C-alpha positions as CSV (number, residue, x, y, z in Angstrom):
1,M,21.2,35.8,54.2
2,C,23.0,32.5,54.6
3,E,22.2,29.4,52.7
4,L,21.4,27.4,55.8
5,C,18.9,29.9,57.3
6,P,15.3,29.5,56.4
7,R,14.0,31.9,53.8
8,S,12.0,34.7,55.2
9,T,8.3,34.7,54.2
10,S,7.6,38.3,55.2
11,P,7.8,41.2,52.7
12,D,11.4,42.4,52.1
13,L,12.4,46.0,51.9
14,G,14.1,45.3,48.6
15,G,10.9,45.1,46.6
16,P,8.6,42.2,45.6
17,R,11.3,40.2,43.9
18,L,14.7,38.7,44.6
19,K,17.8,38.9,42.5
20,L,19.6,35.6,41.7
21,W,22.4,36.3,44.2
22,E,19.8,37.0,46.9
23,I,18.3,33.5,46.5
24,P,19.7,30.8,48.7
25,G,22.5,28.9,47.1
26,R,20.9,25.5,47.3
27,Y,18.5,26.6,44.6
28,H,21.0,28.1,42.2
29,C,21.9,24.7,40.4
30,S,18.2,23.9,39.7
31,I,17.4,27.5,38.6
32,I,20.3,27.7,36.1
33,G,19.9,24.2,34.9
34,T,16.1,24.4,34.4
35,C,15.4,28.0,33.5
36,L,18.5,28.9,31.3
37,S,19.6,26.9,28.3
38,M,23.2,26.0,27.8
39,A,23.3,27.8,24.5
40,A,22.1,31.0,26.2
41,L,24.7,30.5,29.0
42,R,27.5,30.1,26.5
43,R,26.5,33.3,24.8
44,L,26.7,35.2,28.1
45,L,30.3,34.2,28.8
46,P,32.0,36.6,26.3
47,R,29.7,39.4,27.4
48,A,30.8,38.9,30.9
49,G,34.5,39.0,29.8
50,L,35.0,35.3,30.2
51,K,36.6,33.0,27.7
52,P,36.1,29.3,28.4
53,A,38.7,26.7,27.3
54,A,38.3,25.1,24.0
55,D,37.6,21.7,25.6
56,A,35.3,23.1,28.2
57,D,32.1,20.9,28.4
58,D,28.6,21.8,29.4
59,Y,29.1,20.5,33.0
60,S,32.1,22.7,33.6
61,I,30.4,25.9,32.3
62,H,27.3,25.1,34.3
63,G,29.3,24.5,37.5
64,H,31.2,27.8,37.0
65,A,27.9,29.7,36.6
66,V,26.4,28.0,39.7
67,A,29.4,28.7,41.9
68,G,29.4,32.4,41.1
69,S,25.6,32.9,41.4
70,G,25.9,33.9,45.1
71,R,28.0,37.0,44.0
72,A,26.6,40.0,42.2
73,D,29.3,39.9,39.5
74,R,28.8,40.7,35.8
75,L,27.9,37.1,34.8
76,T,25.4,36.7,37.6
77,K,23.7,40.0,36.7
78,L,23.6,39.0,33.0
79,I,22.0,35.7,33.9
80,N,19.4,37.5,36.1
81,K,18.5,39.9,33.3
82,V,18.1,37.1,30.7
83,L,15.9,35.1,33.1
84,D,13.6,38.1,33.7
85,T,13.4,38.8,29.9
86,T,12.9,35.2,28.9
87,W,10.2,34.5,31.4
88,G,8.7,38.0,31.7
89,P,5.0,37.0,31.4
90,E,5.3,34.3,34.1
91,V,7.3,36.7,36.4
92,R,4.6,39.4,36.1
93,R,1.8,36.9,36.7
94,F,3.4,35.4,39.8
95,T,4.4,38.8,41.2
96,A,0.9,40.2,40.9
97,A,-0.8,37.2,42.5
98,P,-1.5,37.0,46.2
99,V,0.5,34.5,48.3
100,H,-2.3,32.1,48.9
101,E,-2.8,31.6,45.1
102,L,0.9,30.7,44.4
103,E,0.6,27.1,45.3
104,E,-2.3,26.5,42.9
105,M,-0.5,28.5,40.1
106,W,2.7,26.4,40.5
107,R,0.9,23.1,40.4
108,S,-1.1,24.1,37.4
109,A,2.1,25.2,35.6
110,A,3.8,21.9,36.5
111,V,0.9,19.8,35.1
112,N,0.8,21.8,31.9
113,G,4.6,21.6,31.3
114,R,5.4,25.3,32.0
115,I,7.9,24.5,34.7
116,A,10.9,26.7,33.6
117,G,9.2,30.1,33.7
118,A,7.0,29.3,36.7
119,Y,10.1,28.0,38.7
120,W,12.1,31.2,38.1
121,A,9.0,33.4,38.9
122,L,8.3,31.5,42.1
123,M,12.0,31.4,43.3
124,S,12.5,35.1,42.6
125,R,9.3,36.2,44.4
126,R,9.5,37.4,47.9
127,G,7.2,36.1,50.6
128,V,6.8,32.6,49.2
129,P,6.2,30.0,52.0
130,E,9.2,27.7,52.5
131,A,7.0,24.6,52.1
132,L,6.0,25.7,48.6
133,L,9.7,26.4,47.7
134,T,10.6,22.9,48.9
135,E,7.8,21.3,46.9
136,A,8.8,23.2,43.8
137,Y,12.5,22.3,44.3
138,G,11.5,18.6,44.8
139,T,9.4,18.6,41.6
140,V,12.3,20.0,39.5
141,H,14.8,17.7,41.2
142,M,12.8,14.6,40.4
143,L,12.0,15.8,36.9
144,S,15.7,16.1,36.3
145,H,16.2,12.5,37.3
146,L,13.3,11.4,35.0
147,L,14.7,13.4,32.1
148,G,18.2,11.9,32.8
149,S,16.8,8.4,32.7
150,E,14.9,9.1,29.5
151,A,18.0,10.7,28.0
152,R,20.0,7.6,28.8
153,S,17.3,5.5,27.3
154,G,17.2,7.7,24.2
155,L,21.0,7.5,23.9
156,R,20.8,3.7,23.9
157,R,18.0,3.8,21.3
158,L,20.1,6.2,19.3
159,A,23.1,4.0,19.4
160,Q,21.0,1.0,18.4
161,A,19.5,3.0,15.5
162,E,22.9,4.2,14.4
163,R,24.2,0.6,14.3
164,R,21.1,-0.5,12.4
165,N,21.5,2.4,10.0
166,A,25.1,1.4,9.4
167,E,24.1,-2.1,8.7
168,L,21.3,-1.0,6.3
169,E,23.8,1.4,4.6
170,D,26.2,-1.5,4.1
171,A,23.4,-3.7,2.7
172,L,22.3,-0.9,0.4
173,A,25.8,-0.4,-0.8
174,A,26.1,-4.1,-1.5
175,L,22.8,-4.0,-3.5
176,R,24.0,-1.0,-5.5
177,R,27.2,-2.8,-6.3
178,A,25.3,-5.9,-7.4
179,K,23.0,-3.7,-9.5
180,R,25.9,-2.0,-11.2
181,E,27.6,-5.4,-11.9
182,A,24.3,-6.8,-13.3
183,E,23.9,-3.7,-15.5
184,A,27.4,-4.0,-16.7
185,E,26.9,-7.7,-17.5
186,R,23.7,-6.9,-19.3
187,D,25.4,-4.2,-21.4
188,E,28.1,-6.7,-22.3
189,R,25.6,-9.3,-23.4
190,I,23.7,-6.7,-25.4
191,A,26.9,-5.6,-27.1
192,A,27.9,-9.2,-27.9
193,L,24.4,-9.9,-29.4
194,E,24.5,-6.7,-31.5
195,A,28.0,-7.7,-32.7
196,K,26.6,-11.1,-33.7
197,L,23.7,-9.6,-35.5
198,R,25.9,-7.2,-37.4
199,A,28.2,-10.1,-38.4
200,A,25.2,-12.0,-39.6
201,G,23.9,-9.0,-41.7
202,A,20.7,-8.8,-39.7
203,V,21.4,-5.1,-38.7
204,G,21.7,-2.8,-41.7
205,A,23.7,0.4,-41.9
206,V,21.9,3.3,-40.4
207,T,22.8,5.7,-43.2
208,R,21.7,3.4,-46.0
209,R,18.3,1.8,-46.3
210,P,17.7,-1.0,-48.8
211,P,15.4,-0.1,-51.7
212,G,13.0,-2.9,-50.9
213,P,12.3,-5.7,-48.4
214,R,14.9,-8.4,-48.0
215,P,14.1,-11.9,-49.2
216,A,13.4,-13.1,-45.7
217,E,11.1,-10.2,-45.0
218,A,9.3,-10.6,-48.3
219,D,8.7,-14.3,-47.5
220,L,7.3,-13.4,-44.1
221,L,5.0,-10.8,-45.6
222,R,3.8,-13.2,-48.2
223,R,3.1,-15.9,-45.6
224,L,1.3,-13.4,-43.3
225,A,-1.0,-12.3,-46.2
226,L,-1.8,-15.9,-47.0
227,A,-2.6,-16.6,-43.3
228,E,-4.9,-13.5,-43.2
229,R,-6.8,-14.7,-46.3
230,R,-7.2,-18.2,-44.7
231,V,-8.5,-16.7,-41.5
232,A,-11.0,-14.6,-43.4
233,A,-12.1,-17.6,-45.4
234,E,-12.5,-19.7,-42.3
235,R,-14.6,-17.0,-40.6
236,S,-16.8,-16.8,-43.6
237,R,-17.3,-20.6,-43.7
238,A,-18.0,-20.5,-39.9
239,R,-20.7,-17.8,-40.4
240,V,-22.3,-19.9,-43.2
241,A,-22.2,-23.0,-41.0
242,E,-23.8,-21.2,-38.1
243,A,-26.6,-19.9,-40.3
244,A,-27.2,-23.4,-41.7
245,L,-27.3,-24.9,-38.2
246,E,-29.8,-22.3,-37.1
247,R,-32.1,-22.9,-40.1
248,M,-31.8,-26.7,-39.6
249,G,-32.6,-26.3,-35.9
250,K,-35.7,-24.4,-36.7
251,L,-36.8,-26.9,-39.3
252,I,-36.2,-29.9,-37.0
253,D,-38.0,-28.2,-34.1
254,G,-41.0,-27.6,-36.3
255,R,-41.0,-31.2,-37.5
256,A,-40.6,-32.6,-34.0
257,A,-43.5,-30.5,-32.7
258,A,-45.7,-31.6,-35.5
259,S,-44.8,-35.3,-35.1
260,E,-45.6,-35.2,-31.4
261,G,-48.9,-33.5,-31.9
262,V,-47.7,-30.2,-30.3
263,P,-49.3,-27.2,-32.0
264,A,-46.9,-24.6,-33.4
265,A,-48.2,-22.0,-31.0
266,A,-47.3,-24.2,-28.0
267,A,-43.8,-24.8,-29.5
268,R,-43.3,-21.1,-29.9
269,A,-44.5,-20.5,-26.3
270,A,-41.2,-22.1,-25.0
271,E,-39.1,-19.7,-27.1
272,P,-39.1,-16.7,-24.6
273,R,-37.3,-18.7,-22.0
274,M,-34.7,-19.9,-24.5
275,A,-34.3,-16.4,-26.0
276,E,-32.8,-15.2,-22.6
277,T,-29.6,-16.8,-23.7
278,G,-29.4,-14.7,-26.8
279,S,-30.0,-17.3,-29.5
280,S,-32.4,-20.0,-30.7
281,P,-31.6,-23.5,-29.5
282,A,-30.5,-25.9,-32.2
283,P,-31.4,-29.7,-32.1
284,A,-28.9,-32.4,-31.1
285,P,-28.8,-34.1,-34.6
286,A,-27.2,-30.9,-36.0
287,I,-24.0,-31.6,-34.0
288,V,-21.3,-33.2,-36.1
289,I,-18.4,-34.4,-34.0
290,D,-15.9,-35.8,-36.5
291,G,-13.0,-36.0,-33.9
292,K,-13.6,-32.5,-32.4
293,C,-13.4,-31.4,-28.8
294,I,-16.9,-30.6,-27.5
295,L,-17.5,-28.4,-24.4
296,F,-20.8,-29.3,-22.8
297,L,-22.2,-26.7,-20.4
298,G,-24.6,-27.6,-17.5
299,G,-26.8,-30.6,-17.8
300,R,-27.6,-33.3,-15.3
301,P,-24.5,-35.0,-13.7
302,G,-25.9,-38.5,-14.4
303,A,-26.0,-37.9,-18.2
304,I,-22.4,-36.7,-18.5
305,P,-20.7,-40.2,-18.5
306,H,-23.1,-41.3,-21.3
307,L,-22.4,-38.2,-23.4
308,R,-18.7,-38.6,-22.9
309,S,-19.0,-42.2,-24.1
310,L,-21.0,-41.2,-27.2
311,V,-18.4,-38.5,-28.1
312,E,-15.4,-40.8,-27.6
313,R,-17.0,-43.5,-29.8
314,R,-17.0,-40.8,-32.6
315,N,-13.3,-40.2,-32.0
316,G,-14.0,-36.9,-30.1
317,R,-13.3,-35.5,-26.7
318,L,-15.8,-34.1,-24.2
319,L,-15.1,-31.3,-21.8
320,H,-17.7,-30.4,-19.2
321,H,-18.5,-27.4,-17.0
322,D,-21.4,-27.5,-14.6
323,G,-22.5,-24.0,-15.4
324,G,-21.4,-22.5,-12.1
325,L,-22.9,-24.9,-9.5
326,E,-19.6,-26.0,-8.1
327,Q,-17.1,-24.8,-10.7
328,T,-16.4,-21.1,-11.1
329,V,-17.8,-19.3,-14.2
330,R,-14.3,-17.8,-14.9
331,R,-13.0,-21.4,-15.6
332,L,-15.1,-21.2,-18.8
333,D,-12.5,-19.1,-20.5
334,G,-9.9,-21.8,-20.6
335,L,-12.3,-24.5,-21.5
336,V,-13.8,-22.5,-24.4
337,E,-10.3,-21.9,-25.7
338,Q,-9.6,-25.7,-25.7
339,A,-12.9,-26.7,-27.4
340,D,-13.8,-26.7,-31.1
341,M,-17.5,-26.3,-30.3
342,V,-19.7,-25.4,-27.3
343,V,-23.0,-27.1,-26.6
344,C,-25.4,-25.5,-24.1
345,P,-28.7,-27.0,-22.9
346,V,-30.7,-23.9,-22.0
347,D,-33.0,-25.8,-19.5
348,C,-30.1,-26.9,-17.2
349,I,-27.6,-24.0,-16.9
350,S,-27.4,-20.5,-15.4
351,H,-28.0,-17.6,-17.9
352,E,-24.7,-16.0,-16.8
353,A,-22.7,-19.0,-17.8
354,C,-24.5,-19.5,-21.1
355,L,-24.2,-15.8,-22.0
356,R,-20.5,-15.8,-21.0
357,A,-19.8,-18.9,-23.2
358,K,-21.6,-17.3,-26.1
359,R,-19.6,-14.1,-25.9
360,L,-16.4,-16.1,-25.7
361,C,-17.4,-18.2,-28.8
362,R,-18.2,-15.1,-30.8
363,R,-14.8,-13.5,-29.9
364,L,-12.9,-16.7,-30.7
365,N,-15.0,-17.5,-33.8
366,K,-16.1,-20.9,-32.5
367,P,-19.6,-22.5,-32.9
368,F,-22.0,-22.1,-30.1
369,V,-24.9,-24.6,-30.2
370,P,-27.8,-24.1,-27.7
371,V,-30.1,-27.1,-27.4
372,R,-33.5,-27.3,-25.7
373,G,-32.5,-30.0,-23.2
374,A,-29.7,-32.3,-22.2
375,G,-32.1,-35.2,-22.1
376,A,-33.2,-34.8,-25.6
377,L,-29.6,-34.4,-26.8
378,F,-28.7,-37.7,-25.0
379,A,-31.7,-39.6,-26.4
380,K,-31.2,-38.5,-30.0
381,S,-27.5,-39.0,-29.9
382,E,-28.0,-42.5,-28.5
383,G,-30.4,-43.2,-31.3
384,R,-27.8,-42.2,-33.9
385,A,-25.0,-44.2,-32.3
């Protein structure tokens, strides 16, 4: 059969399948390039008694195999055997199928990416219509172009990635050098500082420990103990002052209710709302400024300038927080730390802000003075001015 003659579509006396050398030569390149890997082809060369040159590339070996595929020599027979073994399931499926189903089987294999096995099974089967062979050859031919284009694009991306990788490796090496230099400089500084400490006698010998604390250490321990005693005394005085303020507040509340003609039961009826803050409100006259910094929580905005004026006339300083209306409740932490005392009118502030301020005052050992109302505080303070 010559390569230029159309392939016969009638059953052949040689059986249902064709050998590689019986297939028209125009299909040999696509068959070997698609259905046989270069690694497998290179392994077949020694078995066929061939020894390629050391510098032989894939194209040269592929061309040699394609050129000899029209002859039934040892290499061609080995290639035919490897193709039948590798794609055995597809070969058996296409051989057993009737001719009118081959077109659908080929198209399904092409869509699902099983081209290599189906192409060899179709090309080696006898009785395949020439139109179907041309269609399969065209599909493989165009696929090779697409794969070549994608391969070139992949090579470009690989080259770009390699350049980028080299740049990153250079940058990493520079960072590592800088890190080593910084560590060396740090070690030198530490060694210099240790040398200075040893020269000053601040670092004792490791093998000998002094029998007692050094004079400087003893002085620090003595001052620390004195400071701890002072802190304990101040805490005790603060607790006594808080208890006195609470007693005074209850006494003044009772007198104020009696003087205004309010029954004691009515005065006690207002206590549940104040108890939500966690303590009983103290009256404004119990507040002694004496140059302290007062934090005032909540209240009506119009009364703040007057309260600030009253505090400043007593050589004090007034801080204000609106209780969470426009200012965040978290801002209380910094204000409580600055203040010497926190005053909280329980009728004009959110419970969250009041309770948060009280917890902060307890933790910082600072007085927390709840009062019944900002208006009463302003009026009584103005009366004492």
